[in-house]
N, C-alpha and C positions, 0 to 999 in steps of 0.2 A: 606461425602463430605471428599473429599481431594486435597492440594493445586497443583495449575500448576507446576512443576518443570522447570526446564531451558531444552531448547531444542538447537537440532548443527540445523547451517547453510548448511544440505547437508555436502558432503565428505569433504568440507573446515577444518572439524574439530573446526571453531566458534563458541563457547559456544555466547548462546543468549536467554535473556528473553523469556516467553513464545509469550507474546505480544511485538510489537513494538506500536513507533508513527508514523502516516503518515503526513507529512508534507506539502501537497499539499495547506490545506486551510490556513497556515500561511503567503503561498508567496502575499496574497492579490489578486487585481486585473489582469487578463492579461488578452492577446484579441487577438482572430486569425481572423482579421477584424473586425466585427463589433459584432463577437461571441464571449462572454466569455468563460475564459478559467479556471475561476477562482473561491472562495469561498466568492466574499464582502469584503468588507473592513476590515481590520483586524489591532491589536493592538497591535504592536512587542515587549514592556515592559510586556504584558501579555502574548506573545507566549513564551517569554523568563522564566518567573515567572512559565507556565506551561511545557514545559521545565525541571529545575531543580525539578519540582513538579514530574516529569514522573523519574528520576532519584533517586530522594532521595528517591522513592516507587520499586526502584527496575529493570524500566523498563532500556533498555541497548541499544537493536536495535532503532535506526532516518531510516526511509525512505523516501526520499526527490529525485526530480529531476531538472538540470540544468534549467530547463522551469519554473518550479513553480514561479509565479509570478516576472516571466523574472530575475530569477540571485536573487530574495530576498529571496526565504527560505532556500537557500544554505548560503546567507548573516548571516542570523538570526540565526543558527544552530550556526555559526562560531561564534558569540558574545557569543551563550549560552554554548557552549562547551572551551569556554576560560579556560587556567586550568583543564580541565577535558576531554580532550581527551582519555586519557589510560582508562576512565572508562565508553567509547561510542563504538557502533559499527554502522559507516554511509555506510547506505545505499544508491545511488544515482544515477541516470538516463543519457542518453545521448542520440539525435537524433535530436532534435529541432536546428532551430536557430534561434535566436529570437534577439530584440532589448532592452536595458536594461532600454533606459531612454522612448522612448515608449513605452513599455512594451506589443509588438506588436511580437506573432509568425511571422518568414519570410520565412520558409522554413524548409528544412532538411538536411544533411550531413551523411551518412553513408561511405564516404571515409577512406581509413586507416589515410590521414593526419587530415581530419577532426574529427574524435576521435578522434587524439593524442589532437589537439587544444583543443576540448572538454574535455577534461580528465584536461588538463593543468588548463584550466578555471576553471572547478570544484574544484580541488584540492587550486586553491587561492581563492576561492569564499570564501570556507571550514574552510581555512589556517589550514590546515592539509598538510602530505606530503604523504599521502598515502588513499586510498578510501577501505571500507574492502571489500563492493559489486558493483559493477558497472553494471548497467542494461540496454538493448537495449530496449529502448522508441517507438517501434512501432509495435501494435498488429498486423499489419497484413503481416508486410512484405513478402516476397516470400521466402521459406524455402529454395527455389534450387539457391536463391542468396544468403544465411547467409557464408556461409561458409568463404568468405574473412575476415567477420565483425568476426566472431567467434574468425580467427589466428590472425587479429590485437587487441582482447582482449589478446591473448595469450601472445602475444610481450608485453601487459601490463603489466601482471602477471611477465612476466621476469624481467622487467626492472625495480618491486619493488613500480608501481603505484597503481596497486590494487593485493587487495590479491584473488580473485574471480570473476566470471561474473554468469548473467546469462540473460533470456527473459523473459520480461512484454509481455508475451500475453496469449490469452485462445486457443490458438490451436496448437493441439497435434502434427501434423507434424512438426509445425516448432519452440518447443521444443524437437523433438527428433534431428534436426540439429544444434542443441546448447549444447544437450547434448552429444557428441560425445566427446566434447571437455573438458583434462581432469582438467580444473579447472571451468568448469561451474559447479557450486555447488546450485541454486537456480532458481526457477519460479517465476513468480511474476502472480498473476492469480485471477480474479474477482469470488471470491469465499463466499457463505456464508446460512443459513438456511435453504433460499427461492431459492439459486440457488447454483447448484451442480455441478462438474467438475472432474465426478466421472474418466474420458480419465487420464486428466493431473496428477490426484493423483498416478493415475495406475503407469505413470511415472517418475515420484518421487519417487514413489517406487524400482522401475526397476532403476533406476539411481542412485540413493540415492542421492536425488535435497531436499531443502529446498522447501514449497509453502508459499511465501508469501501472504497472500490474501489481496486483495485490495477490498474495498466496505465493508470489511466485516459488515459494518452497513448498508448496502443498501442504502450509500448516507440518510442517516439518516433517514430513514424510520423506521431503524430497530431501534430505540433510543426510539419511541412511542410517542415523543411528536407531529409529524407529523398527520393531519388533511386531510381528501379533501380537506379542503377550505384554507392550507396552501398554502402563497404564498412564495416561494425566491426572495430578490432583482435582480433587473435585471442585476446588473455586476455579478450575483453568474451562475456559468454555470448548474445549474439545474432555471434557469430561463426561461422566454416565448422567448428569443433566444437561447434556450440550444441546444446545439450538436444534430447531426444527432442522436449517439451512445447512447443519454440519453436513457436508458429506465425507469430506477424507475419514473425518473419526466417527465410529458406533459402538454406540454402548460402553464409549470411556478405554475404545480401544479402536488401534487400526481400522481403516475400511479395508479388510483382503482384495475386495477389486481392485482398488488404489497402489497396494502394495505390490500387487501381482504386475500391475502396469510397470509400476519404479523398477521393478528388479529387471523387466524383461529389455530397458534400456541403460540400467545400472552401467553394462560397459564400458557402453558409448558414452555416458556422461563421466567418466572418472576416468579416461586416458586420457594419454598425454600430460600426466602429470595432474591432473587436473582433483579435488574431489569430489564426489557427487552433486554438493550442492556447487558447487564453484558451474562443473557440467551445467546445471538445472539452468543457471545462469547465463553461460555463454549460448543456451539456446535460445532466450529471451533477443539476444542482442542479434542475433541471427536470423530470428524470425522476421526483426523488421524495423528500420530507421528512426519508428516511431517511439518502441518500449525502451520504460522505465523501471525496472526490476525493484522494487523496495522489500527486500529481507527483510522481516523483524529480528529483533535479538533484544537479548538480555545482560550481555558479557562483554567485556572485550573482548574474547578466545572466538565470538561470533561475528565479531565486524570487521577481525582482522582475516578470519578466512574468507567470508564474503568479500571485502574490499579486494584481497587478490586476487578474487577473479577477473578484475580491468587488467591485470598484466598481459592474462591469457587471452582474453579477447575473445571473437566467436566463434561457434562450431560450423566445420566449414560444410558446399555445397552436401558435398559425399557425405558425412556426419548426418544432417538433416531429414537426406533421403531415406536414410537407412532406418533412421527413428520409425518416419512416417508408415514404414514396411512393419516394421515391428511392431507398431501401434494400431496398424491394420486401417490408417488414414490415406490409403491410395489406393 
């Protein structure tokens, strides 16, 4: 068993911890009409303690978005990073337009003026004068229309507002469109032991891009604490009014298709003294040298458990092959 070493944020050369922390949940509730977009109520003081715990345990990468909690996640991070900005790498995202007071998402804006305004707003909320990684937050935006967005991001790098940029997308043709930019350094993709994406990872190798892994624990299913009867709260994105794209939970309960996949590999993930969640992170590190899992959190305990995975290191080749057999991927 070997400790997982630091990784690089693609061709930006920015060194980061082998895992980051995803800061969606700590934004608290927000909505698109009646559809919940957050993870339920949060305690900001616990969030800040959890972030400080992460930094103390060696986590340097923190991933958020302007829309998480309708700006609230960025504001919590600003409080947590006071006096510690030099110790962290901040990744945030743009695209959504929202009302901070009502916490309603009201639209999107990909115009150059809109992107510049969103960047300035995030800089203000984060209380920083630069963003390390600025990510386009629209999984399905047409690839053929992406060039002006990419050029706007290149201009923000030139202006010193951001250091590098990427796209949060699961589609290879979209990543290809951004990868042509000199300062494109990353993609953020859905990736976990149950849900692979070899096409995107191949492009990361081709273009020297980091692969930030959202959903590294399959929205909680890979923590091992969810049963077929678990029911997230009504203001949780996984609840009964979940968005169309939510596949790990259906009708307010864990999707049995994904639970069965988890149970098939649970013993391997939990071997060698790891928890199921730690094993899921270990799979991601073994999958590619480009991966950067960003598990979400709401408590100090969650951060401690996830950060401890770095001490175990990646799964072995034999374990990886056995998982592929169990999931029918070979």
